[in-house]
C-alpha positions as CSV (number, residue, x, y, z in Angstrom):
1,M,85.7,-7.8,-81.7
2,G,89.1,-7.3,-80.1
3,C,90.2,-5.4,-77.0
4,S,91.8,-2.0,-77.2
5,V,92.6,1.1,-75.2
6,T,90.3,3.7,-76.7
7,K,91.5,6.6,-74.5
8,R,95.0,6.3,-73.1
9,G,95.4,8.2,-69.9
10,R,98.6,9.0,-68.1
11,W,100.0,7.2,-65.0
12,V,103.0,7.9,-62.8
13,E,105.3,5.5,-61.0
14,L,105.3,6.0,-57.2
15,R,108.7,5.8,-55.6
16,K,109.1,4.3,-52.2
17,S,109.6,7.7,-50.7
18,D,106.4,9.1,-52.3
19,A,103.8,10.1,-49.7
20,R,101.0,9.0,-52.0
21,R,102.4,5.5,-52.0
22,R,102.3,5.3,-48.2
23,M,98.7,6.4,-48.1
24,F,97.5,2.9,-49.1
25,R,97.5,-0.2,-47.1
26,R,99.4,-2.1,-49.8
27,E,102.3,-0.5,-51.5
28,Y,101.0,0.2,-55.0
29,K,103.6,1.1,-57.6
30,Y,101.5,3.1,-60.1
31,L,98.9,5.9,-59.9
32,V,96.5,6.8,-62.7
33,M,96.6,10.5,-63.4
34,E,94.3,10.8,-66.4
35,E,91.3,8.6,-67.3
36,Y,91.7,5.3,-69.2
37,V,88.9,3.9,-71.4
38,Y,89.0,0.3,-72.7
39,R,86.9,-1.6,-75.2
40,L,86.8,-5.2,-74.1
41,A,85.8,-8.4,-75.9
42,H,83.7,-9.7,-73.1
43,A,80.6,-7.9,-71.6
44,Y,80.6,-7.3,-67.9
45,P,77.7,-6.2,-65.7
46,S,77.4,-2.5,-65.0
47,I,79.2,-1.8,-61.8
48,T,80.9,1.3,-60.4
49,V,83.5,0.9,-57.6
50,Y,84.0,3.9,-55.4
51,R,87.0,4.9,-53.3
52,Q,86.7,3.9,-49.7
53,S,88.1,5.7,-46.7
54,R,90.3,3.5,-44.5
55,L,89.2,5.5,-41.4
56,Q,85.5,5.9,-42.0
57,Q,84.9,2.6,-43.9
58,E,82.5,4.2,-46.2
59,A,82.5,4.9,-49.9
60,S,83.3,8.3,-51.2
61,P,81.4,9.9,-54.1
62,L,84.5,9.6,-56.3
63,P,84.6,6.5,-58.5
64,M,87.8,4.4,-59.0
65,Y,86.5,2.6,-62.1
66,R,83.4,1.5,-63.9
67,F,82.5,-1.6,-66.0
68,D,79.6,-1.1,-68.4
69,G,79.1,-3.9,-70.8
70,N,82.2,-4.0,-73.1
71,R,83.6,-0.8,-71.7
72,L,85.8,-0.1,-68.7
73,V,86.7,3.4,-67.5
74,V,89.4,3.9,-64.9
75,Y,89.4,7.3,-63.2
76,P,92.4,9.4,-61.9
77,G,93.5,8.4,-58.5
78,Y,93.3,4.6,-59.0
79,S,96.5,2.8,-57.9
80,W,97.7,-0.6,-59.0
81,D,100.8,-2.7,-58.7
82,G,101.5,-3.5,-62.3
83,A,101.9,-7.0,-63.6
84,S,101.9,-9.7,-60.9
85,G,104.2,-12.6,-60.4
86,P,107.7,-12.9,-61.7
87,A,106.7,-10.7,-64.7
88,V,108.5,-7.5,-65.6
89,D,106.4,-4.3,-66.1
90,T,106.9,-3.3,-69.7
91,R,105.3,-0.7,-71.9
92,S,103.1,-3.3,-73.5
93,S,101.9,-4.7,-70.2
94,M,100.9,-1.5,-68.3
95,A,97.5,-0.8,-69.7
96,P,96.5,-4.6,-69.7
97,S,97.6,-5.0,-66.1
98,L,95.5,-2.0,-65.1
99,M,92.4,-3.5,-66.7
100,H,93.2,-6.9,-65.1
101,D,93.6,-5.4,-61.6
102,C,90.2,-3.7,-61.9
103,A,88.6,-7.0,-62.9
104,Y,90.2,-9.1,-60.2
105,Q,89.6,-6.4,-57.5
106,S,85.9,-6.5,-58.5
107,I,85.9,-10.3,-58.2
108,R,87.6,-10.2,-54.8
109,M,85.0,-7.6,-53.6
110,G,82.1,-9.8,-54.8
111,R,81.0,-7.2,-57.3
112,L,81.7,-9.6,-60.2
113,S,81.1,-13.3,-60.1
114,R,84.2,-15.6,-60.2
115,D,82.8,-16.8,-63.5
116,Y,84.3,-13.6,-65.0
117,R,87.8,-14.6,-64.1
118,K,88.4,-16.4,-67.4
119,A,86.9,-13.5,-69.4
120,A,89.2,-11.1,-67.6
121,D,92.2,-13.3,-68.3
122,S,91.3,-13.5,-72.0
123,D,90.8,-9.8,-72.2
124,F,94.2,-9.3,-70.6
125,R,95.8,-11.5,-73.3
126,D,94.0,-9.7,-76.1
127,L,95.1,-6.3,-74.7
128,L,98.7,-7.5,-74.4
129,R,98.6,-8.3,-78.1
130,S,96.9,-5.0,-79.0
131,E,99.6,-3.2,-77.0
132,G,102.4,-4.8,-79.1
133,M,103.5,-7.8,-77.0
134,G,104.4,-10.8,-79.1
135,R,102.2,-13.8,-79.6
136,V,104.5,-16.1,-77.6
137,W,104.9,-13.8,-74.5
138,S,101.2,-12.9,-74.4
139,R,100.3,-16.6,-74.4
140,V,102.9,-17.4,-71.7
141,R,101.4,-14.6,-69.5
142,Y,97.9,-15.8,-70.2
143,W,98.7,-19.4,-69.2
144,A,100.5,-18.3,-66.1
145,L,97.4,-16.3,-65.1
146,R,95.2,-19.3,-65.7
147,A,97.5,-21.6,-63.7
148,F,98.4,-19.4,-60.8
149,G,96.1,-16.4,-60.7
150,G,93.1,-18.0,-59.0
151,R,94.3,-17.1,-55.6
152,A,94.4,-13.4,-56.5
153,A,90.7,-13.5,-57.4
154,K,89.6,-15.0,-54.0
155,P,87.7,-12.7,-51.6
C-alpha cells in the first residue's frame, strides 16, 4: 500500500507582513486553510495534537492534526515552514512536507516515539513520488532527511 493525499485541502503562503505570520513564535511560511487527509504506508498510534495558547500554556479544544493508524488529518489553522534544508518548495513537495512536519513535531513533543522517524521519512519519500516528483529527486531528499534530519526530531 502506497501513500497518497486522499483529501487535498487548501493552503496559503504567509508574507512577512502578514499578521498571522507574526502570531507564531517561529516564522512559519504556510497556513492550512482547508483540511488535508493522508493515507500513509506506515501505521502510527492514535494521537491528536491540539493548539496551545502561548500565553496560557494550555491546550485549546481545537485540534491541529490527528494520526490514526494509516491516516493523518491536518486541520485548518495548522502552520508549517515547507521543505527544510536547502530544498526549494515545489508543488510536488508541499503536501509531503506538511505530513512530515506533523510527524516530526509529534516526535519532538514526545507524542510519537523516535522509532517512528524512519517511517515518517519513508512516507515522505512515497508522498513525493505520488505527488509527481521524479525518482532521483525523491531519493535525494529522502537520503538528505536520513543523514541530516535527526536533529529536527529531537525534543
